[in-house]
Backbone bond lengths (Angstrom), bond angles and torsions (degrees), N, CA, C in turn:
res aa  C-N    CA-C-N  psi(-1)  N-CA   C-N-CA  omega(-1)  CA-C   N-CA-C  phi
1 X - - - 1.475 - - 1.519 109.94 -
2 X 1.328 117.54 128.78 1.455 120.28 177.63 1.520 110.31 -71.39
3 X 1.334 115.94 155.70 1.467 120.30 -178.46 1.517 111.32 -55.96
4 X 1.315 117.41 -42.89 1.458 120.37 -176.85 1.505 114.03 -67.44
5 X 1.361 117.39 -10.21 1.454 120.10 -178.28 1.518 112.15 -101.47
6 X 1.337 118.16 2.49 1.456 120.83 -177.73 1.521 110.77 -57.40
7 X 1.322 115.82 128.59 1.458 119.97 175.26 1.504 114.57 71.83
8 X 1.341 118.06 13.48 1.452 119.55 -175.55 1.524 112.34 -107.84
9 X 1.334 117.89 19.33 1.447 119.37 175.80 1.520 108.85 -57.72
10 X 1.321 116.36 145.70 1.462 118.77 -172.89 1.517 110.89 -151.23
11 X 1.313 115.15 160.84 1.451 120.95 170.91 1.526 107.22 -78.82
12 X 1.299 116.48 144.52 1.453 120.48 178.97 1.518 109.15 -115.31
13 X 1.328 115.93 118.58 1.459 120.31 179.18 1.522 109.45 -92.16
14 X 1.339 118.46 136.65 1.456 120.01 174.63 1.513 110.63 -56.33
15 X 1.314 116.28 146.81 1.463 120.83 -177.21 1.522 110.66 -53.51
16 X 1.331 115.52 131.54 1.453 120.89 175.51 1.515 114.92 81.79
17 X 1.338 118.82 4.48 1.450 120.33 -174.73 1.520 114.01 -118.03
18 X 1.318 119.18 0.68 1.451 120.95 -177.80 1.517 112.23 -78.66
19 X 1.337 117.67 156.81 1.465 120.49 179.29 1.515 113.55 -65.98
20 X 1.331 118.18 -16.54 1.464 120.85 178.97 1.519 112.17 -109.89
21 X 1.319 117.72 16.54 1.459 120.59 176.49 1.526 109.92 -59.32
22 X 1.332 115.84 131.29 1.465 121.05 -177.85 1.513 113.50 90.13
23 X 1.332 117.28 -7.38 1.461 121.04 179.14 1.526 109.51 -94.69
24 X 1.327 115.08 151.88 1.460 121.70 -177.22 1.520 109.11 -120.82
25 X 1.326 115.80 130.01 1.463 121.38 -178.55 1.523 110.11 -125.54
26 X 1.309 115.32 149.78 1.462 122.72 170.28 1.519 106.97 -120.95
27 X 1.328 116.30 118.02 1.453 120.99 173.28 1.521 106.85 -105.61
28 X 1.314 115.30 101.74 1.459 121.83 -177.90 1.520 108.63 -84.78
29 X 1.319 116.03 114.47 1.454 121.14 -174.88 1.512 110.13 93.19
30 X 1.338 116.95 62.10 1.469 121.51 -172.89 1.518 112.74 -118.50
31 X 1.318 117.27 22.75 1.456 120.15 -176.91 1.515 112.05 -66.73
32 X 1.311 116.75 -37.68 1.468 121.16 -173.41 1.530 109.02 -158.19
33 X 1.326 116.38 -178.16 1.461 122.05 171.98 1.514 114.72 57.15
34 X 1.331 115.65 -138.81 1.458 121.37 -177.49 1.515 111.72 -60.31
35 X 1.340 117.18 -39.32 1.455 120.08 -179.67 1.512 112.06 -59.56
36 X 1.326 116.08 -46.14 1.461 119.82 177.69 1.524 110.27 -64.05
37 X 1.334 117.35 -43.75 1.456 120.13 -179.93 1.514 112.56 -59.86
38 X 1.332 117.33 -41.39 1.466 120.91 179.95 1.518 111.25 -69.29
39 X 1.328 117.03 -41.23 1.466 120.12 178.89 1.522 110.98 -61.12
40 X 1.331 116.37 -45.03 1.465 120.76 -178.33 1.525 111.15 -64.40
41 X 1.309 117.34 -42.23 1.460 119.72 -178.45 1.529 112.07 -71.60
42 X 1.315 117.67 -32.87 1.464 119.49 172.24 1.522 109.74 -64.14
43 X 1.334 116.52 -39.32 1.459 120.34 175.48 1.514 111.93 -64.52
44 X 1.325 116.96 -40.74 1.467 120.68 178.56 1.523 111.45 -60.90
45 X 1.330 116.69 -26.51 1.465 121.45 177.42 1.523 111.99 -87.51
46 X 1.349 116.94 1.42 1.456 120.71 173.51 1.512 116.48 102.73
47 X 1.335 118.29 1.30 1.468 120.46 -175.28 1.521 112.80 -76.59
48 X 1.314 115.23 156.19 1.454 122.62 164.34 1.514 106.60 -86.26
49 X 1.327 117.64 124.09 1.459 121.24 -171.47 1.523 110.71 -125.38
50 X 1.331 115.53 117.49 1.460 121.70 171.51 1.525 106.98 -85.45
51 X 1.314 116.50 127.52 1.461 121.12 -178.61 1.521 109.22 -119.30
52 X 1.323 116.02 134.36 1.457 120.03 -176.49 1.520 111.12 -126.60
53 X 1.307 114.46 162.69 1.449 122.44 177.68 1.510 108.67 168.36
54 X 1.325 115.55 179.83 1.470 120.52 -176.27 1.521 112.95 -103.86
55 X 1.328 117.36 -14.57 1.462 119.23 179.84 1.512 110.14 -97.56
56 X 1.316 115.58 119.59 1.455 123.29 178.74 1.522 108.39 -124.78
57 X 1.316 115.85 -179.99 1.456 119.15 176.91 1.525 112.11 -70.79
58 X 1.329 115.70 -9.62 1.469 119.36 -179.79 1.523 112.92 -107.25
59 X 1.336 117.86 -18.74 1.461 119.95 -177.19 1.523 110.31 -150.41
60 X 1.338 115.35 155.31 1.458 121.60 -176.94 1.526 108.80 -122.24
61 X 1.335 116.26 138.44 1.462 120.84 179.31 1.517 110.64 -75.81
62 X 1.333 116.47 178.93 1.462 121.92 179.10 1.520 112.37 -64.60
63 X 1.340 117.47 -13.07 1.464 120.49 175.07 1.528 111.14 -65.48
64 X 1.332 116.45 -27.27 1.450 120.90 176.10 1.518 115.03 74.05
65 X 1.332 117.39 24.04 1.468 121.01 179.85 1.523 109.12 -111.27
66 X 1.311 115.77 94.56 1.456 120.84 -177.98 1.519 113.11 -78.33
67 X 1.343 116.87 -11.65 1.462 120.33 -173.29 1.523 113.46 -77.43
68 X 1.336 118.39 -16.08 1.464 121.09 176.47 1.520 109.07 -119.31
69 X 1.330 116.36 130.57 1.463 121.33 -177.94 1.525 110.21 -131.95
70 X 1.326 115.31 160.74 1.465 118.36 177.58 1.525 110.96 -71.13
71 X 1.336 117.90 -27.45 1.460 119.19 176.63 1.525 110.62 -63.31
72 X 1.338 115.85 -41.51 1.454 119.38 178.67 1.525 110.44 -65.33
73 X 1.329 117.19 -40.15 1.465 119.68 176.70 1.518 110.82 -59.05
74 X 1.331 116.82 -45.90 1.470 120.44 179.93 1.522 111.27 -60.60
75 X 1.327 117.20 -38.64 1.464 121.01 178.47 1.521 111.37 -65.61
76 X 1.334 116.56 -38.44 1.464 120.62 177.35 1.529 111.00 -66.23
77 X 1.330 117.19 -37.24 1.465 121.35 176.67 1.524 109.80 -60.75
78 X 1.322 116.22 -47.61 1.461 120.72 -178.92 1.522 111.09 -65.19
79 X 1.325 116.54 -41.29 1.458 120.28 178.49 1.524 111.85 -63.18
80 X 1.330 116.21 -27.58 1.468 120.74 -179.34 1.518 112.45 -77.48
81 X 1.332 117.86 -13.87 1.454 120.87 178.91 1.508 115.17 121.79
82 X 1.343 117.54 -4.74 1.452 120.87 177.50 1.518 111.26 -101.17
83 X 1.302 116.14 -156.79 1.458 121.65 173.32 1.521 107.39 -126.96
84 X 1.317 116.21 113.90 1.448 121.01 179.78 1.508 111.62 -97.26
85 X 1.332 116.49 131.90 1.459 122.48 -179.11 1.519 108.30 -128.88
86 X 1.321 116.75 113.90 1.466 122.05 -177.97 1.525 110.37 -89.95
87 X 1.320 115.91 129.04 1.464 121.69 177.84 1.522 108.66 -130.77
88 X 1.336 118.65 104.81 1.464 119.90 178.30 1.527 110.55 -57.46
89 X 1.323 116.06 125.27 1.467 120.02 -175.47 1.517 110.60 -148.93
90 X 1.321 115.69 129.27 1.457 122.26 167.57 1.520 105.95 -97.69
91 X 1.314 117.30 111.46 1.458 120.76 -172.17 1.524 113.98 -76.87
92 X 1.314 117.43 3.64 1.460 120.71 168.50 1.521 111.58 -90.63
93 X 1.331 115.92 -12.33 1.463 121.66 -179.43 1.522 108.89 -95.93
94 X 1.314 116.66 105.80 1.464 120.82 -172.80 1.520 112.81 -60.42
95 X 1.319 117.34 -39.09 1.459 119.74 -179.50 1.525 111.12 -63.11
96 X 1.323 116.70 -36.84 1.459 119.80 178.78 1.525 111.35 -67.76
97 X 1.316 116.64 -40.66 1.463 119.99 179.92 1.524 110.22 -69.01
98 X 1.320 116.38 -41.62 1.465 119.92 177.56 1.531 110.44 -60.03
99 X 1.322 116.69 -44.45 1.464 121.06 179.63 1.531 111.29 -64.29
100 X 1.327 116.78 -37.74 1.456 121.41 177.59 1.524 110.83 -59.54
101 X 1.331 116.60 -49.79 1.464 120.40 -178.19 1.519 110.71 -66.55
102 X 1.326 117.27 -39.54 1.471 120.38 177.10 1.525 110.45 -61.24
103 X 1.319 116.89 -37.33 1.472 119.76 178.34 1.526 110.86 -66.16
104 X 1.336 117.33 -44.03 1.466 120.00 178.41 1.525 110.33 -60.46
105 X 1.319 116.28 -42.78 1.461 120.94 179.22 1.528 110.50 -63.11
106 X 1.318 116.08 -44.15 1.468 120.91 -178.35 1.524 111.50 -65.85
107 X 1.322 116.69 -41.52 1.464 120.67 -175.12 1.525 113.71 -85.43
108 X 1.345 117.40 -30.38 1.465 120.41 -173.95 1.522 113.70 -120.16
109 X 1.331 116.57 -28.40 1.453 120.35 -179.29 1.512 114.44 72.81
110 X 1.332 116.64 11.87 1.459 119.79 -177.91 1.521 109.40 -164.21
111 X 1.330 115.74 160.33 1.453 123.01 170.71 1.522 106.38 -144.11
112 X 1.323 116.73 119.07 1.457 121.52 -175.10 1.525 113.03 -100.85
113 X 1.328 116.48 -30.51 1.464 120.56 -176.74 1.523 109.14 -137.25
114 X 1.314 116.70 125.91 1.461 122.54 173.18 1.520 107.91 -116.67
115 X 1.324 116.40 119.96 1.453 121.86 176.35 1.521 108.19 -111.47
116 X 1.315 116.74 114.06 1.463 121.55 177.09 1.527 108.79 -93.76
117 X 1.331 115.04 98.74 1.457 120.59 -177.73 1.533 111.51 -118.89
118 X 1.324 117.35 13.36 1.465 119.71 -176.36 1.524 109.90 -63.56
119 X 1.336 115.32 133.53 1.455 120.05 178.96 1.523 108.88 -144.83
120 X 1.337 117.63 -94.32 1.461 120.08 177.70 1.514 114.39 69.62
121 X 1.348 117.70 24.68 1.455 120.01 -178.18 1.513 114.99 -108.24
122 X 1.337 118.01 8.38 1.458 120.20 -176.71 1.522 112.68 -59.75
123 X 1.317 117.10 -36.55 1.465 120.47 -176.71 1.529 112.48 -72.77
124 X 1.338 116.89 -8.26 1.466 121.58 -179.75 1.526 112.16 -94.97
125 X 1.324 116.02 -0.79 1.463 121.00 -175.27 1.526 111.54 -67.57
126 X 1.312 115.72 146.56 1.463 121.50 169.12 1.527 107.22 -135.12
127 X 1.320 118.99 166.95 1.468 120.36 -170.11 1.523 113.30 -56.50
128 X 1.330 115.47 136.77 1.461 120.27 174.22 1.525 109.04 -59.67
129 X 1.316 115.94 143.33 1.455 120.49 -178.93 1.508 113.52 99.41
130 X 1.343 116.72 -14.72 1.464 119.82 176.62 1.532 109.24 -66.21
131 X 1.312 117.78 136.33 1.462 121.14 -178.42 1.520 110.70 -68.28
132 X 1.327 115.75 141.76 1.462 121.32 -177.43 1.517 111.83 -54.36
133 X 1.338 117.07 -43.38 1.462 120.12 -174.78 1.529 113.25 -79.46
134 X 1.312 115.96 -5.53 1.458 119.81 175.09 1.524 112.40 -101.36
135 X 1.326 115.12 -4.82 1.456 120.30 -178.56 1.522 110.79 -79.55
136 X 1.323 115.58 165.38 1.462 122.05 175.28 1.523 107.98 -74.35
137 X 1.311 117.87 109.42 1.453 121.87 -174.49 1.525 111.55 -62.85
138 X 1.312 117.32 -39.50 1.465 119.51 179.57 1.523 110.96 -61.50
139 X 1.335 116.61 -42.35 1.460 119.70 178.43 1.525 110.81 -65.54
140 X 1.329 116.77 -40.88 1.453 120.01 179.86 1.519 112.38 -63.03
141 X 1.321 116.59 -44.58 1.460 120.17 -179.88 1.526 111.24 -69.67
142 X 1.337 116.63 -33.20 1.466 119.85 176.11 1.527 109.89 -64.46
143 X 1.318 116.85 -39.35 1.456 121.08 177.31 1.525 110.78 -59.95
144 X 1.320 116.93 -42.07 1.465 120.40 179.04 1.526 111.40 -68.44
145 X 1.304 116.75 -36.68 1.468 118.91 177.60 1.526 110.34 -64.79
146 X 1.331 116.20 -44.98 1.460 120.32 -177.85 1.518 112.59 -69.02
147 X 1.334 117.02 -36.96 1.455 120.56 -173.74 1.507 116.58 -97.73
148 X 1.349 117.05 -13.31 1.463 120.07 -177.12 1.535 110.90 -124.50
149 X 1.314 116.52 -54.74 1.470 119.32 -177.17 1.526 111.28 -60.07
150 X 1.335 116.96 -39.34 1.465 119.46 179.51 1.523 111.68 -59.33
151 X 1.324 117.20 -39.48 1.465 121.11 179.93 1.529 110.53 -66.46
152 X 1.323 115.88 -40.31 1.466 120.08 -179.45 1.525 110.38 -65.92
153 X 1.320 116.56 -46.54 1.467 120.80 179.87 1.529 110.29 -59.63
154 X 1.322 116.37 -45.82 1.461 120.14 -177.62 1.521 111.61 -64.37
155 X 1.315 117.01 -45.40 1.465 119.92 178.69 1.523 111.63 -63.15
156 X 1.325 116.81 -39.02 1.466 120.57 -178.98 1.526 111.06 -56.59
157 X 1.318 116.52 -42.48 1.461 119.69 -176.99 1.521 113.14 -88.09
158 X 1.330 118.35 -29.44 1.456 120.22 -173.84 1.523 114.41 -90.76
159 X 1.327 117.89 -27.33 1.461 118.91 -174.90 1.531 114.11 -65.59
160 X 1.332 120.04 -32.23 1.466 117.01 175.10 1.533 113.11 -59.25
161 X 1.323 117.18 -34.43 1.463 120.49 176.88 1.525 110.48 -75.23
162 X 1.321 117.98 -40.58 1.457 121.49 179.52 1.526 111.37 -61.48
163 X 1.323 116.53 -40.02 1.471 120.42 -175.15 1.525 112.89 -83.81
164 X 1.297 117.05 3.76 1.467 119.68 178.78 1.530 110.45 -64.79
165 X 1.325 116.74 -28.58 1.468 122.24 178.30 1.524 109.29 -125.24
166 X 1.317 118.07 141.99 1.475 119.62 172.62 1.527 109.79 -62.31
167 X 1.317 116.22 152.27 1.451 120.67 176.41 1.514 114.93 98.10
168 X 1.337 116.87 -2.59 1.453 119.66 179.42 1.524 111.88 -65.27
169 X 1.343 115.50 151.71 1.459 120.80 -175.90 1.522 110.40 -128.99
170 X 1.334 116.39 125.46 1.455 123.65 171.84 1.523 108.44 -105.92
171 X 1.332 116.34 125.02 1.462 121.43 177.48 1.520 108.25 -118.60
172 X 1.319 115.39 113.96 1.460 121.30 175.42 1.529 108.41 -93.87
173 X 1.328 116.16 118.06 1.453 120.06 -178.96 1.527 109.38 -90.26
174 X 1.326 115.14 133.81 1.456 120.42 178.91 1.523 109.30 -142.11
175 X 1.310 116.39 -168.22 1.459 121.84 178.27 1.514 108.00 -121.82
176 X 1.323 116.65 100.54 1.453 121.45 -179.24 1.517 112.32 105.71
177 X 1.316 115.61 151.83 1.457 121.88 175.31 1.526 109.50 -89.42
178 X 1.310 116.19 176.95 1.459 120.13 177.64 1.525 110.06 -60.93
179 X 1.340 117.29 -32.74 1.465 120.38 179.98 1.532 110.98 -71.52
180 X 1.332 117.45 -49.81 1.464 119.30 -177.36 1.521 111.71 -71.49
181 X 1.317 117.32 -26.50 1.459 119.92 177.59 1.519 113.00 -81.05
182 X 1.324 116.75 -0.57 1.471 119.63 173.43 1.519 110.54 -69.87
183 X 1.329 116.42 -15.97 1.460 122.30 177.21 1.522 108.22 -97.36
184 X 1.326 117.55 129.80 1.466 121.73 -179.40 1.513 110.40 -58.29
185 X 1.317 116.90 133.15 1.457 121.42 -173.94 1.532 112.86 -82.24
186 X 1.323 117.67 -0.28 1.452 120.99 176.10 1.509 114.98 78.67
187 X 1.302 116.14 12.83 1.463 122.02 -177.80 1.519 106.19 -151.12
188 X 1.324 117.35 104.56 1.459 121.59 -167.95 1.527 113.00 -53.14
189 X 1.323 117.34 -51.55 1.461 119.74 -173.69 1.526 111.66 -72.70
190 X 1.327 117.15 -37.96 1.457 119.62 177.31 1.523 110.31 -66.22
191 X 1.314 116.86 -43.94 1.457 121.46 178.48 1.532 110.49 -56.57
192 X 1.326 115.93 -44.86 1.463 120.77 -179.28 1.520 111.06 -67.01
193 X 1.341 116.70 -42.38 1.466 120.82 -178.64 1.523 111.77 -63.41
194 X 1.324 117.20 -35.59 1.455 119.80 -175.59 1.527 113.36 -89.41
195 X 1.320 118.12 -16.65 1.465 119.12 173.86 1.529 111.26 -87.81
196 X 1.317 116.85 -25.00 1.469 120.71 -177.56 1.527 113.24 -55.61
197 X 1.345 120.41 -44.00 1.470 118.59 179.37 1.515 113.97 -59.93
198 X 1.324 117.21 -30.63 1.463 120.13 178.16 1.522 110.17 -65.23
199 X 1.327 115.99 -41.98 1.466 119.67 177.41 1.528 111.16 -69.13
200 X 1.333 116.95 -36.77 1.469 119.77 177.26 1.521 110.55 -57.20
201 X 1.328 115.77 -47.24 1.460 120.39 -176.95 1.519 111.45 -67.97
202 X 1.313 117.21 -32.25 1.462 119.73 178.06 1.526 110.89 -56.33
203 X 1.328 115.89 -42.48 1.459 119.89 178.42 1.513 113.03 -81.61
204 X 1.338 117.27 -44.50 1.457 120.23 -176.38 1.515 112.61 -66.49
205 X 1.324 117.60 -25.72 1.462 120.03 176.29 1.518 110.63 -60.82
206 X 1.319 116.13 -39.59 1.466 119.77 178.16 1.526 111.00 -70.09
207 X 1.320 116.43 -42.18 1.465 119.62 -177.59 1.530 111.38 -70.96
208 X 1.337 117.61 -42.73 1.457 120.56 179.66 1.525 111.55 -70.86
209 X 1.327 116.21 -31.98 1.454 119.78 -179.74 1.522 112.69 -58.64
210 X 1.310 116.54 -27.66 1.467 120.36 178.97 1.518 111.78 -66.92
211 X 1.342 116.63 -21.25 1.463 121.52 178.96 1.521 111.73 -103.81
212 X 1.326 116.56 8.93 1.454 120.24 -178.67 1.511 113.30 75.80
213 X 1.324 116.72 23.45 1.460 121.67 179.82 1.531 110.24 -110.95
214 X 1.316 115.96 170.65 1.456 122.26 -172.18 1.520 110.85 -129.28
215 X 1.327 116.22 141.42 1.465 121.86 175.31 1.523 109.12 -127.36
216 X 1.337 116.43 131.92 1.459 121.11 177.07 1.525 109.33 -139.18
217 X 1.326 116.31 159.05 1.460 120.51 164.88 1.515 107.40 -103.29
218 X 1.314 115.27 148.50 1.459 121.14 -179.77 1.517 109.02 -138.95
219 X 1.310 115.64 134.55 1.457 120.40 175.99 1.517 110.39 -120.06
220 X 1.326 117.23 136.46 1.458 118.35 165.68 1.519 108.31 -75.18
221 X 1.315 116.41 172.87 1.454 120.13 173.61 1.519 109.76 -88.16
222 X 1.303 116.78 -136.42 1.466 122.82 177.61 1.526 105.96 -76.49
223 X 1.320 116.30 96.83 1.458 122.00 -167.03 1.525 112.52 -83.85
224 X 1.321 115.59 129.99 1.452 120.77 174.81 1.529 109.30 -87.36
225 X 1.313 115.13 67.36 1.460 120.00 175.59 1.522 109.29 -73.31
226 X 1.328 115.74 167.95 1.458 120.02 177.82 1.522 111.28 -58.16
227 X 1.331 116.50 -42.30 1.461 120.52 -179.34 1.525 111.45 -66.48
228 X 1.336 116.47 -42.54 1.457 119.79 178.75 1.524 110.66 -61.62
229 X 1.334 116.58 -43.26 1.453 120.76 -176.97 1.518 112.46 -67.34
230 X 1.339 116.17 -56.26 1.469 116.87 -169.84 1.523 114.16 -86.48
231 X 1.326 117.84 -27.42 1.463 120.08 -176.83 1.527 112.59 -94.47
232 X 1.328 115.59 -49.54 1.461 119.16 -174.41 1.531 113.26 -85.86
233 X 1.319 116.57 -38.76 1.464 119.89 -175.44 1.526 113.42 -105.50
234 X 1.309 117.02 -15.39 1.467 123.03 178.75 1.527 111.89 55.98
235 X 1.337 114.90 46.51 1.460 122.22 176.60 1.521 108.35 -136.17
236 X 1.319 117.29 -179.48 1.452 122.80 173.40 1.521 108.63 -117.21
237 X 1.316 117.25 175.85 1.457 119.89 176.37 1.527 110.21 -61.63
238 X 1.313 117.30 -35.71 1.465 119.93 -179.73 1.528 112.77 -71.35
239 X 1.346 117.31 -26.15 1.475 120.33 -175.81 1.523 112.65 -115.79
240 X 1.320 117.68 20.56 1.466 120.28 -171.18 1.532 113.40 -59.98
241 X 1.321 117.46 -29.07 1.465 119.09 -178.94 1.526 112.39 -66.69
242 X 1.321 117.07 -16.92 1.465 119.72 176.80 1.526 111.54 -65.28
243 X 1.342 117.01 -21.16 1.465 120.94 -177.96 1.521 112.84 -85.41
244 X 1.329 117.73 -7.08 1.459 120.28 -178.47 1.529 111.08 -64.76
245 X 1.331 116.76 -32.09 1.467 119.52 177.83 1.519 110.84 -63.67
246 X 1.323 116.23 -34.11 1.465 121.88 178.81 1.521 111.23 -77.54
247 X 1.337 117.19 -39.21 1.459 122.80 -178.37 1.529 108.13 -138.64
248 X 1.364 117.72 96.36 1.471 120.47 -175.87 1.529 113.99 -54.50
249 X 1.346 117.76 -34.59 1.464 120.33 -178.77 1.520 112.55 -66.58
250 X 1.336 116.85 -15.25 1.460 120.05 178.32 1.524 111.05 -64.92
251 X 1.314 116.92 -15.03 1.466 121.32 176.73 1.527 111.87 -64.62
252 X 1.345 118.23 -19.45 1.464 120.60 176.98 1.529 111.16 -101.05
253 X 1.327 117.14 14.53 1.467 120.30 -178.11 1.520 111.20 -70.11
254 X 1.318 114.94 164.69 1.461 121.30 -178.62 1.516 110.43 -136.73
255 X 1.319 116.11 154.47 1.461 120.83 175.94 1.522 109.86 -79.55
256 X 1.324 118.34 160.37 1.461 120.36 175.89 1.524 113.56 -59.47
257 X 1.328 117.21 -24.13 1.459 119.75 178.96 1.520 111.87 -63.68
258 X 1.338 117.30 -28.32 1.466 120.95 -176.43 1.521 110.92 -66.18
259 X 1.319 117.67 -50.22 1.466 119.39 177.36 1.525 109.66 -68.74
260 X 1.345 116.98 -28.49 1.455 119.76 175.27 1.512 111.71 -62.65
261 X 1.307 116.47 -42.18 1.463 120.27 178.47 1.523 111.12 -67.90
262 X 1.326 116.93 -29.36 1.463 119.95 175.63 1.524 110.64 -64.07
263 X 1.327 117.06 -45.49 1.462 120.82 179.50 1.524 110.98 -65.29
264 X 1.329 116.55 -42.71 1.460 119.50 179.52 1.526 111.12 -62.60
265 X 1.338 116.97 -37.94 1.462 120.50 178.43 1.523 111.44 -65.92
266 X 1.328 116.33 -42.36 1.466 119.73 176.63 1.523 110.89 -61.04
267 X 1.333 116.21 -46.29 1.461 120.52 -176.01 1.523 112.18 -64.63
268 X 1.331 117.41 -28.77 1.463 121.62 -178.32 1.528 112.91 -90.64
269 X 1.324 117.83 -5.20 1.460 122.11 -175.98 1.525 110.09 -81.88
270 X 1.339 118.81 115.58 1.465 120.01 179.34 1.525 112.92 -66.23
271 X 1.329 115.99 -16.76 1.467 120.91 179.52 1.522 110.94 -109.70
272 X 1.340 116.83 33.15 1.463 120.64 -176.23 1.523 112.29 -62.82
273 X 1.323 117.94 -22.82 1.464 121.51 -179.28 1.524 112.52 -60.95
274 X 1.320 118.04 -17.58 1.470 120.22 177.77 1.522 111.50 -64.08
275 X 1.334 116.71 -19.81 1.455 121.29 -178.78 1.530 112.11 -94.91
276 X 1.310 118.84 1.28 1.468 121.14 -172.32 1.528 112.13 -53.78
277 X 1.334 115.92 125.22 1.454 121.89 178.84 1.511 114.74 85.08
278 X 1.339 117.38 -2.14 1.461 120.93 -173.37 1.532 112.12 -86.24
279 X 1.311 113.71 156.07 1.462 123.28 174.68 1.525 106.96 -103.75
280 X 1.336 117.37 115.11 1.457 122.41 -169.62 1.524 111.43 -119.04
281 X 1.327 115.94 161.47 1.460 121.16 175.70 1.524 109.05 -129.01
282 X 1.318 115.71 154.51 1.462 120.08 178.77 1.525 110.53 -61.41
283 X 1.341 116.95 -42.32 1.455 120.26 179.63 1.514 112.63 -63.16
284 X 1.325 116.61 -41.41 1.457 120.22 178.44 1.512 112.34 -65.22
285 X 1.331 116.81 -42.43 1.467 120.10 -179.24 1.521 111.82 -69.44
286 X 1.335 117.58 -28.08 1.463 119.23 179.10 1.527 110.94 -63.30
287 X 1.330 116.66 -30.47 1.456 120.00 179.70 1.527 111.53 -78.56
288 X 1.330 116.58 -19.92 1.467 120.64 177.65 1.529 110.62 -86.76
289 X 1.335 116.21 -46.64 1.462 120.71 -173.62 1.525 114.08 -95.65
290 X 1.328 117.61 -14.39 1.452 120.00 174.35 1.513 116.95 85.91
291 X 1.328 119.45 5.90 1.463 120.28 178.42 1.531 109.90 -78.86
292 X 1.312 115.63 161.56 1.457 121.64 179.07 1.518 110.03 -127.36
293 X 1.317 115.20 172.08 1.458 121.05 172.72 1.532 107.95 -78.31
294 X 1.325 116.48 177.71 1.460 120.29 -174.56 1.521 112.96 -65.84
295 X 1.339 117.55 -17.60 1.462 120.57 178.14 1.525 112.25 -97.94
296 X 1.341 116.99 6.92 1.460 121.31 178.98 1.513 114.88 87.04
297 X 1.337 117.96 -0.75 1.463 121.45 -178.70 1.526 110.82 -92.90
298 X 1.340 114.86 171.45 1.460 121.57 175.77 1.523 108.29 -127.51
299 X 1.328 118.30 78.72 1.469 120.48 -177.76 1.522 111.83 -63.04
300 X 1.319 115.80 134.53 1.467 122.41 -178.30 1.529 108.93 -118.18
301 X 1.321 115.89 73.63 1.460 120.08 -178.52 1.519 111.82 -64.70
302 X 1.327 117.11 -36.90 1.465 119.70 178.82 1.526 110.90 -60.80
303 X 1.326 116.57 -42.85 1.459 119.68 177.85 1.513 112.06 -63.96
304 X 1.330 115.94 -39.63 1.461 120.10 179.23 1.524 110.97 -65.37
305 X 1.322 116.80 -42.96 1.464 121.03 178.44 1.525 110.25 -62.41
306 X 1.342 115.59 -43.82 1.472 119.95 -178.99 1.525 111.61 -63.93
307 X 1.314 116.09 -48.15 1.463 120.21 -170.87 1.525 113.72 -84.16
308 X 1.331 115.81 -39.62 1.463 119.37 -172.31 1.518 112.06 -102.73
309 X 1.347 116.97 -54.85 1.467 120.31 -176.88 1.523 111.15 -65.73
310 X 1.347 117.12 -47.07 1.465 120.38 -178.35 1.525 112.69 -102.53
311 X 1.321 117.30 -2.58 1.463 120.93 -179.43 1.521 111.14 -115.16
312 X 1.322 115.44 -160.45 1.467 119.24 -177.14 1.528 112.47 -115.85
313 X 1.328 116.45 14.24 1.457 119.82 179.20 1.529 110.59 -73.71
314 X 1.305 116.24 147.04 1.457 121.44 175.88 1.527 111.04 -111.37
315 X 1.324 115.94 22.34 1.471 121.38 -179.16 1.520 110.37 -62.41
316 X 1.308 115.68 154.05 1.468 122.44 178.17 1.527 109.77 -79.25
317 X 1.336 118.18 147.20 1.467 119.76 174.40 1.526 112.77 -56.04
318 X 1.332 116.97 -31.24 1.453 119.69 -179.42 1.522 111.80 -65.36
319 X 1.348 116.82 -19.62 1.467 119.91 176.50 1.528 111.71 -71.66
320 X 1.303 117.13 -9.61 1.471 122.07 -176.60 1.528 111.95 -113.44
321 X 1.327 117.48 25.81 1.460 121.12 174.88 1.517 109.80 -112.25
């Protein structure tokens, strides 16, 4: 298994038979991690999926990870049963985003699902607990541009196409639900960047609802992204349990396919409007829609964080799978 394919196992639907066949999705920020997982699972459900990012086979973003590219993501989407289309895009560049949406309109004439997963701020992190006024201001503001401004720019240009038909779905990806984000994350700029999508959806749910469309925020749990696996935990998807000794909470981790299946389930739900304005988690949605992770489990990281990390429970992480 290549590094870029870690945790991306997927169901493959025969051509023309998926629940999202004929639907068009844009996963903004699909180079790796959750973005790649969501793009692949939308493809597995039969969708045509435009995938964007800054790392291609010809150039590498400031993240410095040349091993994952949007071209590879698009190929995985197609292999899963959909149609993957890679479009190199810097979502801070308005002309590029405008051109992206114009291309989708020209080629498809519709947009049914917009997933705002742009991030790329991991390399700007500094230790939790550092005081805001002692932090590197340029790095902090760059984090907000990458994690907040990109989402605003993308929605500004893409929502007119999404709202052309009733039933469109906007999914804002963040880290944590409204409940878990009620606790300060110990890092001023990261905390702000990850709470902002929740506030965006609070307003956009009302505005999109007027067109019969839906807006939600969605968080994965403890995500086994490529960066988490090889850089932070020094394991692979096949050996991820070896890292539990180093970090016990990693026992409730999930593959990118899990949050991908959450998005695919939302997109295929004819009654998705019931979630309008809500803050959702992959673990919570798995109990509603019945999907599992690639190992057949249903990891509930949000429950573990609520009960054990932020609560007084002494339950084992394995009790939350």
